[in-house]
PAMAR-673338 format. One line per 3 residues: number of its first residue (from 0); their letters; for each residue x, y, z of N, C-alpha, C. Coordinates in pm, 1 decimal, padded with zeros to 6 digits. Example, Ala and Ser with C-alpha at 12.3 -4.5 7.8 and 13.67 -1.06 7.14 Angstrom:
<recs>
0 = AS = 01319.0 -00569.0 00780.0 01230.0 -00450.0 00780.0 01320.0 -00330.0 00780.0  01285.0 -00225.0 00708.0 01367.0 -00106.0 00714.0 01290.0 00003.0 00787.0
</recs>
This chain:
<recs>
0 = MLR = 09667.2 11660.8 10694.1 09742.5 11592.2 10577.8 09820.7 11462.9 10665.1  09782.3 11367.7 10630.8 09881.3 11224.5 10658.1 10013.1 11206.1 10595.8  10131.5 11208.8 10656.7 10269.7 11165.9 10614.3 10302.1 11039.5 10641.0
3 = CSH = 10425.5 10997.6 10582.7 10472.2 10877.3 10634.4 10553.3 10908.3 10759.5  10515.2 10824.1 10855.7 10571.6 10847.8 10983.6 10666.0 10742.5 11019.6  10658.9 10585.0 11004.8 10753.0 10515.1 11033.5 10705.0 10385.9 10967.5
6 = ILC = 10845.3 10291.2 10954.5 10839.4 10178.5 10876.9 10846.6 10084.6 10973.2  10753.5 09975.0 10991.3 10742.2 09858.7 11104.2 10833.6 09717.9 11040.1  10921.2 09674.9 11128.1 10990.6 09557.4 11080.5 10967.0 09444.2 11177.9
9 = KVD = 10921.2 09351.4 11143.5 10873.3 09229.0 11230.5 11016.2 09157.2 11262.1  11021.5 09112.2 11359.1 11188.4 09034.6 11412.2 11103.7 08918.8 11512.1  11230.5 08843.6 11520.1 11206.9 08738.2 11619.9 11286.0 08769.2 11757.7
12 = DVR = 11349.9 08868.3 11748.4 11397.1 08914.9 11889.3 11492.1 09011.7 11894.6  11398.6 09120.2 11943.4 11452.8 09263.4 11983.2 11602.5 09283.7 12015.5  11624.4 09227.3 12111.5 11753.4 09231.4 12160.9 11901.5 09217.6 12060.1
15 = AVV = 11862.9 09092.7 11990.0 11938.6 09041.2 11872.2 11983.4 09146.3 11769.7  11839.6 09224.9 11729.8 11811.4 09336.6 11629.6 11935.6 09470.4 11694.3  11891.7 09513.2 11827.2 11953.7 09598.4 11899.1 12113.4 09574.0 11896.8
18 = RDF = 12165.8 09445.6 11898.7 12264.1 09397.4 11926.4 12375.8 09453.4 11747.6  12290.0 09358.6 11675.0 12371.0 09367.3 11527.1 12346.1 09504.5 11455.7  12219.8 09569.5 11474.0 12238.1 09711.5 11441.6 12337.5 09822.6 11495.2
21 = TEL = 12376.7 09778.5 11624.1 12433.1 09859.5 11689.2 12613.6 09822.3 11651.9  12620.0 09722.7 11620.0 12757.9 09662.1 11553.8 12743.8 09724.8 11432.5  12666.4 09744.8 11343.6 12648.9 09796.6 11215.7 12693.8 09945.4 11178.1
24 = GFT = 12645.7 10008.0 11315.2 12713.2 10151.3 11318.8 12570.5 10237.4 11300.1  12469.5 10155.3 11392.0 12354.1 10254.8 11409.4 12331.4 10278.6 11538.2  12276.4 10390.9 11600.1 12255.9 10416.0 11749.1 12084.6 10372.5 11719.1
27 = MEF = 12084.0 10268.6 11855.0 11946.2 10234.9 11849.5 11887.3 10260.1 11987.6  11727.8 10265.9 12004.2 11684.0 10310.5 12129.5 11592.4 10175.5 12165.9  11568.7 10119.1 12261.3 11462.9 10034.4 12297.0 11323.1 10135.1 12336.0
30 = GSD = 11243.6 10063.9 12273.9 11078.2 10126.3 12328.9 11065.5 10140.9 12465.5  11115.5 10036.4 12542.2 11088.1 10051.3 12680.9 11179.9 10000.8 12785.2  11166.1 09920.3 12870.7 11285.2 09857.8 12979.4 11348.5 09785.5 12872.4
33 = PAR = 11462.3 09768.6 12858.8 11540.9 09690.1 12763.9 11544.3 09523.4 12810.9  11507.5 09488.1 12936.7 11520.2 09356.0 12973.0 11368.9 09285.0 12947.1  11251.1 09381.2 12919.9 11115.0 09347.6 12855.9 11056.2 09392.4 12750.2
36 = ANN = 11187.9 09492.2 12677.1 11098.7 09572.3 12562.0 11084.1 09463.9 12428.6  10949.8 09495.4 12374.7 10914.2 09426.5 12262.8 10921.0 09488.4 12106.3  10993.3 09612.0 12111.2 11026.7 09693.3 12028.3 11157.6 09794.0 12050.4
39 = ALL = 11219.0 09822.4 11926.9 11338.8 09912.7 11940.6 11301.7 10000.1 11820.8  11357.0 10101.1 11843.5 11349.2 10247.7 11725.2 11488.9 10291.7 11651.5  11490.7 10303.1 11535.1 11591.8 10352.0 11493.5 11522.5 10492.3 11425.0
42 = WFA = 11597.8 10610.1 11492.7 11565.4 10734.9 11488.9 11654.2 10808.6 11353.5  11588.2 10924.0 11310.8 11688.1 11014.9 11235.2 11637.0 11157.3 11244.9  11727.4 11239.0 11223.4 11721.5 11389.9 11267.1 11546.4 11441.8 11210.2
45 = EGP = 11551.7 11364.4 11126.4 11397.8 11420.1 11039.1 11334.6 11312.4 10943.9  11219.0 11309.8 10933.5 11150.4 11224.9 10831.5 11129.0 11082.0 10899.5  11066.5 10996.3 10844.1 11047.2 10874.6 10879.9 11154.1 10774.2 10996.4
48 = FIE = 11121.4 10736.6 11111.8 11226.6 10659.4 11141.1 11143.5 10486.4 11140.7  11223.7 10362.0 11185.8 11199.1 10249.0 11166.1 11186.3 10192.9 11318.7  11088.6 10120.7 11302.2 11039.9 10026.3 11419.0 11060.7 09884.0 11405.3
51 = FFQ = 11164.1 09836.6 11508.8 11150.9 09701.4 11510.9 11097.3 09641.1 11587.2  10999.0 09530.7 11578.3 10903.1 09504.0 11700.5 10881.5 09321.9 11687.6  10880.9 09241.2 11777.4 10841.0 09114.6 11804.4 10714.9 09141.2 11834.7
54 = LPP = 10628.3 08993.8 11812.7 10519.1 08962.0 11861.9 10469.0 08816.7 11837.9  10443.8 08724.6 11935.9 10415.7 08589.7 11890.8 10353.9 08562.8 11808.8  10328.3 08424.3 11734.9 10233.0 08431.1 11658.8 10105.5 08413.2 11731.1
57 = AFS = 10107.6 08350.3 11843.7 09979.7 08301.2 11930.9 09866.0 08442.4 11928.3  09926.5 08553.9 11924.5 09879.8 08679.3 11910.6 09754.0 08684.1 11807.8  09768.5 08619.8 11671.9 09673.3 08613.4 11582.6 09545.8 08540.5 11656.8
60 = LLR = 09548.9 08478.2 11762.6 09415.6 08427.7 11794.7 09321.7 08524.1 11860.3  09399.5 08656.9 11898.7 09298.0 08774.5 11928.3 09231.0 08858.6 11832.2  09267.6 08780.8 11707.0 09192.0 08840.1 11590.6 09083.5 08889.7 11609.9
63 = WPV = 08977.0 08779.7 11623.1 08847.0 08797.9 11648.5 08792.4 08891.8 11779.2  08856.7 08867.6 11901.9 08822.9 08949.4 12012.1 08862.0 09124.0 11974.9  08955.2 09148.7 11929.7 09009.0 09281.7 11893.7 08921.2 09313.1 11770.5
66 = SVA = 08861.5 09237.9 11668.4 08763.8 09265.0 11612.3 08663.0 09335.0 11648.3  08618.2 09255.8 11726.9 08434.9 09254.6 11789.1 08486.8 09423.1 11882.2  08570.2 09469.7 11943.2 08619.9 09557.2 12042.3 08628.1 09680.8 11950.4
69 = YGL = 08724.6 09676.6 11834.8 08758.2 09775.1 11772.1 08745.7 09794.0 11616.0  08693.5 09693.1 11568.8 08644.8 09675.0 11424.9 08753.3 09555.3 11348.0  08689.3 09531.6 11234.9 08754.7 09437.3 11158.6 08899.8 09464.4 11120.0
72 = GAG = 08932.5 09569.3 11095.9 09050.5 09662.1 11028.0 09135.9 09630.1 11161.7  09097.4 09667.0 11270.4 09218.0 09621.6 11375.6 09259.4 09473.7 11390.8  09140.5 09378.0 11411.0 09167.9 09242.7 11420.2 09230.8 09197.8 11304.2
75 = ERL = 09231.1 09225.2 11173.8 09280.2 09177.8 11061.5 09463.5 09236.0 11066.9  09474.3 09343.2 11125.8 09616.8 09403.9 11150.4 09680.7 09325.4 11241.6  09637.1 09290.3 11339.9 09677.9 09223.0 11454.7 09732.4 09099.5 11410.4
78 = ARW = 09653.6 09018.4 11336.5 09672.7 08898.7 11276.7 09798.2 08900.1 11164.0  09785.7 09007.7 11108.1 09924.7 09024.0 11018.4 10038.6 09055.3 11067.0  10018.2 09135.0 11185.2 10143.3 09160.0 11263.0 10232.9 09042.3 11326.0
81 = ARP = 10132.1 08959.4 11362.5 10162.2 08812.7 11421.3 10220.3 08699.5 11318.0  10196.2 08729.3 11227.8 10215.1 08639.1 11100.1 10395.7 08593.7 11155.6  10421.8 08454.9 11147.0 10535.1 08440.3 11150.3 10676.3 08504.3 11045.9
84 = GEG = 10799.3 08503.6 11061.6 10872.8 08573.0 10961.6 10926.1 08696.2 10998.9  11037.9 08721.0 10970.2 11108.8 08881.1 10989.0 11080.9 08943.4 10862.3  11095.9 09071.1 10876.7 11091.8 09133.7 10758.2 10999.8 09277.6 10742.8
87 = WRD = 10961.1 09341.6 10636.8 10890.5 09468.0 10673.2 10742.5 09395.8 10672.7  10677.0 09484.0 10760.4 10550.2 09419.4 10782.4 10424.5 09543.1 10779.7  10471.1 09663.7 10790.9 10383.5 09756.4 10775.6 10426.3 09907.9 10742.9
90 = LAL = 10349.7 09993.4 10738.3 10358.3 10111.6 10709.1 10279.3 10210.5 10786.5  10329.9 10304.5 10877.4 10239.3 10415.8 10960.8 10233.0 10560.6 10894.2  10122.1 10602.3 10891.9 10097.2 10738.2 10861.6 10076.9 10818.1 10981.5
93 = ETD = 10112.9 10961.8 10970.6 10083.6 11048.1 11103.2 10058.4 11143.4 11067.9  09965.2 11213.5 11177.7 09913.6 11344.4 11175.6 09991.2 11461.1 11291.5  09941.6 11568.5 11297.1 10007.7 11664.4 11395.6 09907.0 11645.6 11530.4
96 = ESD = 09810.9 11577.2 11514.2 09702.4 11616.1 11637.5 09730.0 11469.9 11713.6  09714.4 11514.9 11831.4 09727.8 11387.9 11949.4 09589.0 11338.9 11958.9  09452.4 11375.2 11878.8 09315.0 11291.3 11869.1 09301.0 11278.1 11743.7
99 = LTS = 09272.8 11149.1 11700.9 09246.5 11085.4 11580.1 09076.8 11098.4 11543.9  08991.6 11158.8 11645.4 08880.4 11174.2 11640.2 08854.3 11242.9 11494.4  08859.4 11369.9 11458.9 08841.7 11424.9 11319.9 08924.7 11348.2 11217.6
102 = TRA = 09023.6 11309.3 11216.5 09088.3 11227.2 11127.8 09000.7 11091.5 11070.7  08993.0 11018.6 11152.0 08869.5 10919.2 11151.5 08759.7 10941.1 11074.3  08720.6 11070.7 11127.6 08599.4 11128.4 11024.5 08613.8 11150.7 10914.2
105 = DLR = 08725.4 11232.3 10870.5 08760.0 11247.9 10756.9 08783.6 11150.6 10664.2  08873.6 11057.3 10697.9 08893.7 10918.2 10645.9 08739.0 10866.3 10598.5  08625.7 10853.4 10681.5 08502.9 10780.2 10654.5 08414.1 10847.4 10553.5
108 = VAN = 08468.0 10998.7 10551.5 08402.8 11073.5 10444.8 08449.4 11059.6 10300.2  08595.6 11020.9 10293.9 08639.8 10998.3 10191.6 08653.3 10846.1 10142.3  08506.5 10773.6 10199.2 08517.8 10627.6 10197.4 08642.1 10525.1 10224.9
111 = VPV = 08674.6 10549.5 10318.8 08812.7 10475.7 10361.8 08759.4 10384.9 10494.6  08724.5 10261.8 10482.6 08691.6 10186.3 10603.4 08813.0 10144.4 10701.9  08753.7 10191.2 10835.4 08871.7 10239.1 10938.5 08816.0 10165.7 11064.5
114 = SRV = 08856.1 10123.1 11145.5 08870.7 10077.9 11278.4 08812.2 10165.7 11365.9  08774.8 10159.4 11499.5 08738.1 10280.5 11622.4 08880.7 10343.9 11626.1  08902.5 10446.0 11686.5 09055.0 10489.1 11766.2 09073.1 10410.8 11842.2
117 = MKG = 09198.9 10367.1 11872.3 09264.0 10303.4 11956.9 09394.4 10371.8 12024.6  09350.6 10334.7 12145.6 09434.5 10446.1 12266.4 09575.3 10353.5 12318.5  09704.2 10387.9 12311.8 09789.1 10312.8 12347.8 09888.5 10374.5 12441.3
120 = KRT = 09981.2 10299.5 12496.9 10083.8 10409.2 12586.3 10168.8 10275.2 12615.7  10303.4 10347.6 12652.7 10424.1 10276.0 12652.4 10519.0 10372.9 12766.7  10587.5 10266.2 12846.5 10671.5 10329.6 12960.5 10830.4 10316.1 12908.5
123 = RPD = 10892.6 10464.9 12871.9 11031.2 10427.2 12781.3 11115.8 10384.5 12892.0  11257.6 10376.7 12838.0 11356.7 10324.6 12936.0 11376.1 10401.5 13053.1  11355.6 10540.1 13025.8 11354.8 10646.0 13170.6 11247.8 10675.5 13237.9
126 = GDT = 11145.8 10584.7 13214.1 11046.8 10570.1 13305.3 10922.5 10663.5 13255.8  10935.3 10760.1 13156.1 10844.8 10863.3 13117.2 10728.1 10769.0 13028.6  10646.8 10799.7 13051.3 10522.1 10752.8 12953.3 10458.4 10817.4 12831.0
129 = VRY = 10459.8 10732.3 12731.0 10436.6 10772.0 12629.4 10311.2 10788.0 12576.3  10195.7 10856.8 12527.6 10046.8 10801.9 12512.1 10027.7 10844.3 12340.0  09961.6 10792.2 12273.1 09916.9 10797.6 12113.8 09803.7 10731.7 12075.0
132 = QFL = 09785.7 10756.9 11987.7 09636.7 10699.7 11922.4 09654.9 10641.3 11800.3  09601.6 10535.4 11749.2 09602.3 10495.6 11619.4 09486.3 10399.5 11543.3  09463.4 10416.3 11443.4 09325.6 10329.0 11386.1 09399.7 10252.5 11259.0
135 = APR = 09303.6 10166.3 11243.1 09346.8 10073.9 11124.7 09246.1 10053.6 10999.0  09302.6 10124.9 10889.2 09200.3 10111.2 10750.7 09207.5 09956.1 10725.2  09115.5 09922.3 10630.2 09083.4 09808.2 10582.1 09134.2 09824.1 10422.5
138 = PAR = 09162.7 09709.0 10342.6 09213.3 09615.5 10414.1 09371.9 09623.2 10494.9  09433.2 09514.8 10559.2 09530.2 09511.9 10659.5 09641.9 09579.1 10589.2  09646.4 09562.4 10484.3 09774.7 09555.3 10413.3 09796.9 09692.0 10340.5
141 = LPF = 09723.6 09810.0 10380.4 09714.2 09932.9 10368.9 09794.9 09982.8 10483.0  09835.7 10109.5 10466.7 09920.2 10186.2 10589.4 09797.2 10218.8 10701.9  09840.9 10223.6 10819.7 09769.8 10243.9 10948.0 09821.7 10392.2 10982.8
144 = VVS = 09721.1 10448.1 11048.5 09738.6 10580.7 11119.5 09784.4 10584.1 11246.4  09873.0 10692.4 11273.9 09901.3 10716.9 11419.2 09903.8 10864.9 11450.7  09830.1 10885.4 11583.6 09853.0 11048.1 11638.5 09976.3 11092.9 11655.1
147 = AYD = 10022.6 11227.7 11677.4 10122.3 11286.0 11741.3 10141.1 11191.8 11864.8  10285.0 11179.6 11888.8 10328.3 11108.3 12046.1 10291.3 11195.2 12121.0  10234.8 11179.0 12271.8 10250.0 11283.4 12354.9 10332.9 11207.3 12501.9
150 = PPQ = 10455.3 11270.3 12517.4 10522.1 11377.5 12468.2 10565.7 11343.8 12321.1  10645.7 11426.4 12244.9 10714.1 11419.2 12104.8 10832.5 11299.8 12152.6  10850.8 11210.1 12060.0 10938.7 11105.2 12081.6 11093.2 11135.2 12037.8
153 = RPA = 11117.9 11212.8 11914.4 11229.6 11214.6 11849.1 11344.7 11286.5 11928.0  11456.6 11197.6 11938.5 11551.2 11258.7 12012.9 11634.5 11403.2 11967.6  11665.8 11469.9 12051.4 11713.6 11617.4 11998.9 11830.8 11603.0 11913.6
156 = RIA = 11929.2 11478.3 11935.2 12031.3 11493.4 11842.5 12068.7 11354.8 11817.3  12082.8 11296.6 11711.0 12084.3 11194.9 11657.6 12216.4 11168.0 11569.1  12307.8 11074.2 11602.6 12402.2 11045.3 11519.3 12438.9 10897.8 11499.6
159 = HPN = 12484.3 10856.3 11389.2 12497.6 10703.3 11377.7 12632.6 10675.2 11290.8  12713.6 10614.8 11400.2 12873.0 10608.2 11319.5 12868.2 10580.7 11210.4  12776.0 10489.8 11149.4 12791.6 10456.9 10983.8 12766.5 10553.0 10901.5
162 = GAE = 12742.4 10686.3 10924.2 12695.9 10799.9 10863.9 12579.3 10796.1 10797.0  12474.0 10729.4 10845.7 12322.1 10691.9 10804.5 12267.7 10834.0 10851.1  12197.9 10916.6 10736.6 12149.3 11033.4 10775.4 12005.4 11063.0 10781.8
165 = GVS = 11923.7 10947.8 10713.4 11783.3 10945.3 10737.6 11754.9 10856.8 10607.5  11591.4 10815.3 10621.5 11537.3 10775.7 10495.0 11503.8 10866.7 10387.8  11567.3 10857.8 10311.2 11529.5 10947.9 10177.3 11419.4 10884.5 10085.5
168 = SVR = 11363.8 10741.4 10089.9 11245.3 10696.7 10015.3 11220.0 10551.5 10078.5  11051.4 10545.0 10069.0 11051.0 10409.5 10114.6 10934.5 10391.9 09985.8  11007.4 10254.2 09929.6 10956.3 10182.7 09831.5 10831.9 10136.9 09855.3
171 = MGV = 10676.6 10176.9 09824.6 10553.4 10097.3 09864.6 10500.9 10034.1 09734.5  10490.2 09907.9 09705.7 10432.0 09863.7 09611.8 10269.3 09855.1 09666.4  10189.1 09893.6 09521.4 10042.4 09932.0 09573.8 09947.9 09845.0 09447.6
174 = AAA = 09903.7 09731.0 09490.5 09806.6 09664.2 09407.3 09724.5 09735.9 09349.5  09659.0 09710.4 09204.1 09573.1 09790.5 09143.0 09440.8 09837.4 09242.4  09384.3 09725.7 09291.8 09268.8 09711.5 09371.8 09279.9 09799.7 09491.5
177 = DRP = 09398.8 09841.3 09544.9 09396.8 09884.7 09671.6 09423.8 10052.0 09653.2  09448.8 10077.3 09488.5 09495.0 10255.8 09498.8 09409.4 10311.4 09503.0  09270.6 10326.5 09491.9 09167.7 10446.7 09544.9 09175.7 10469.7 09686.9
180 = VFD = 09187.5 10336.5 09763.3 09171.0 10361.9 09915.2 09319.4 10433.1 09958.6  09439.6 10353.7 09897.2 09564.6 10432.7 09920.0 09554.8 10568.5 09905.1  09532.6 10612.0 09782.2 09536.3 10753.9 09772.2 09452.4 10828.4 09805.7
183 = ALI = 09364.5 10794.5 09895.5 09272.7 10860.3 09975.7 09344.0 10886.9 10119.6  09421.7 10791.6 10128.1 09501.4 10794.6 10263.4 09617.4 10921.3 10257.9  09674.6 10888.2 10164.8 09801.9 10978.1 10156.7 09805.9 10999.1 10006.2
186 = GED = 09831.5 11169.4 09978.4 09828.9 11208.5 09858.9 09994.1 11212.5 09842.5  10061.6 11308.2 09793.8 10201.5 11344.2 09771.7 10278.3 11326.0 09895.4  10418.9 11255.3 09900.3 10436.5 11252.2 10039.2 10605.7 11245.1 09989.5
189 = RWL = 10691.1 11320.1 10055.1 10835.5 11346.2 10024.4 10921.2 11203.6 10048.5  10888.1 11118.1 10126.2 10972.3 11024.4 10153.7 10907.9 10897.6 10106.7  10770.5 10911.0 10049.5 10699.1 10789.3 09989.9 10686.0 10750.8 09848.5
192 = AAE = 10754.6 10681.3 09791.4 10743.8 10624.8 09641.1 10694.4 10521.7 09636.7  10517.3 10511.5 09582.4 10421.9 10422.2 09568.0 10454.6 10394.5 09407.1  10455.2 10263.7 09389.5 10453.4 10192.8 09265.0 10384.9 10084.4 09239.8
195 = PAA = 10313.7 10050.9 09116.5 10214.8 09952.1 09080.5 10312.2 09800.7 09125.6  10221.8 09720.8 09206.6 10294.3 09602.8 09257.5 10148.2 09488.0 09240.1  10183.2 09352.7 09249.7 10064.7 09258.9 09236.0 10012.5 09271.1 09406.5
198 = HTA = 10101.8 09270.5 09492.3 10060.6 09293.0 09611.3 10093.6 09438.5 09679.1  10010.8 09478.7 09788.3 10039.8 09588.3 09869.9 10134.7 09567.6 09956.0  10240.7 09638.1 09968.1 10362.0 09594.4 10068.8 10480.2 09717.2 10085.5
201 = VLG = 10533.2 09684.3 10166.4 10653.9 09783.8 10178.0 10759.1 09690.0 10104.3  10838.6 09764.9 10027.1 10930.4 09675.3 09898.6 11114.2 09717.9 09978.5  11098.5 09820.9 09996.3 11252.1 09842.7 10061.6 11255.0 09997.0 10092.0
204 = VEL = 11340.5 10001.5 10174.6 11374.9 10135.4 10208.7 11509.5 10191.6 10207.0  11511.4 10335.2 10149.2 11647.4 10391.0 10090.6 11730.1 10475.4 10199.5  11838.6 10452.1 10230.5 11905.0 10542.5 10346.3 11995.2 10613.6 10278.4
207 = AGL = 12010.5 10761.7 10352.9 12099.9 10857.3 10288.3 12221.5 10832.9 10380.3  12349.8 10854.3 10355.3 12433.0 10887.9 10408.8 12523.0 10762.9 10454.1  12490.6 10643.8 10394.9 12594.0 10518.4 10455.7 12721.3 10508.0 10409.8
210 = AAD = 12799.3 10490.6 10471.9 12951.5 10487.8 10421.3 12975.6 10380.2 10361.2  12897.5 10254.3 10433.9 12949.2 10134.1 10350.7 12839.4 10072.9 10332.8  12815.2 09936.4 10264.4 12695.1 09877.7 10248.9 12676.5 09774.0 10378.0
213 = LDP = 12564.6 09733.4 10393.0 12539.4 09658.1 10507.5 12525.4 09520.9 10487.3  12549.6 09464.6 10606.3 12572.9 09300.9 10597.7 12407.0 09226.1 10585.9  12347.7 09179.7 10479.0 12216.4 09170.1 10512.8 12192.4 09043.7 10590.7
216 = ARL = 12290.3 08967.4 10614.2 12278.4 08837.1 10705.0 12266.5 08901.3 10867.0  12259.7 09060.1 10897.1 12236.4 09112.1 11015.5 12144.6 09177.9 11004.8  12042.8 09210.2 10900.6 11959.1 09288.9 10912.7 11800.7 09258.5 10945.5
219 = HGA = 11792.7 09136.6 10958.3 11685.3 09068.5 11026.7 11536.0 09081.6 10968.5  11569.4 09076.3 10810.6 11461.1 09076.2 10735.6 11446.0 09221.5 10662.9  11493.1 09299.1 10703.1 11496.0 09447.8 10669.0 11565.7 09443.3 10534.5
222 = VFT = 11531.1 09540.3 10436.1 11583.9 09525.6 10314.8 11617.1 09693.0 10274.4  11735.8 09741.5 10276.7 11808.2 09869.4 10251.1 11852.2 09872.5 10128.2  11880.9 09998.9 10085.5 11943.6 10038.8 09960.4 11990.4 10166.3 09995.9
225 = AAA = 12131.3 10199.7 09944.7 12177.7 10361.4 09991.9 12159.3 10436.9 09909.0  12109.2 10558.6 09933.1 12063.7 10650.3 09860.6 12221.9 10704.6 09759.8  12189.3 10738.8 09645.2 12307.8 10795.2 09567.1 12375.6 10914.7 09612.7
228 = RRG = 12476.1 10904.9 09628.7 12566.8 11033.6 09681.0 12553.5 11159.2 09563.5  12524.1 11278.7 09637.7 12542.6 11377.5 09549.3 12692.0 11422.8 09518.3  12677.4 11504.7 09422.4 12821.5 11548.1 09361.5 12907.3 11461.0 09318.5
</recs>
């Protein structure tokens, strides 16, 4: 069963994101050596995390070579990620398996067009190597699929000075034409709230536990709302 893994936000400068979000009261983690990192992670104790990434627009020129190597879904998604501008750019779904071969076969049986399985890795700031797999459904505006990380990446202890406890809901707009494939990708999910929309895209992320509103000028295109407090 696929479930909501993480939300991706395209940014212009990852180091500026880490600085601003740290000053807003979040505990941030670079994906690799901070001097060269192209992504940063915002973890919570459970549920989806948030990945901020930067990618030069010139990477869109690799669309067709990547399409030839891995399938149209992969090339289209790379071009979508490289599109200029900051803000929510994608949603990842995950499995408990470290190999996506059977997941891909199941999606093809369900008539979901998918790319070939791609293998990735990165070197963490502590020098450890993280390996994972991913595949890209079509059209590229639909969520993509990632394997379990090897080794697991969620920190053992996570605390945010601003009180943020986790993602309570991800608002996902889904166009009518995309709904059949979207439903084949993911069924009921406790964190994902799908709603009809003219275009398929992440609309916003609701955070639980925030002690105060966040300054939108320092969010680098991310759209957050605070979850209603209980009691």
